[in-house]
N, C-alpha and C positions, 0 to 999 in steps of 0.2 A: 704286579704294579703295587707300588707302595701307597699308603693312605693319602699322602700329600698329593701325589699325581692324580689319584682318584678324585679327591676333593676339587682340585683345579679343573679337571675335565668336567666334573659334574656342574661346577659353577658356570663354566663356559656354556654347557648345554642349557642350563636354566635360563640364561640370558639370550638364548637364540630364538629366532623367528619360528623355527620348527617346534620348539617347546611351547611357545605362545599359541601356535595353531593347535597343538595337542590339548592344551588346557581349555581353549575355547570349544573344541569339539567335545571333550569330556563334560564340560559344563552344560552344553546344549543337550547332550544325551541324558544327563541326570535331570535337567529341568523338564524335558519332554516326558521322561518316565514318571517323575513326580506328578506332573499335570495329568497324565492318563490315570494314575492311581487316584488322584484327587477327584477327577470326573467320575470314575468308577464307583467311588464311595458316595456319590451324590452331590459333590461340590460343584459350584459354578466356576467355569474357567474364567481367568482374569480377562478383562477387556484387552483387545489388541491395541497396540499403539502404532501410530503412523511412523514410518522410518524417518530417521533424522537425515535431512538433506542439507548439505553444506554448499552454499553458492558463493562465488567470488564477489568481492565488493565491486560495485559499479563505480567507474570513475566519476568524480564530481564534475558537474557541468559548469 
């Protein structure tokens, strides 16, 4: 495979949903690992945040 083909295939992969899912998973793993180390070192865990809920607009009456 020549470099141009590789770059085009890589660019396509970077823009894919599969790559986004992999990034999200890796970020979650890194954050959890950091948080466990933080707590092991005596740090307080950050407060939990409620999930964001998106609700549809209600029709005007």
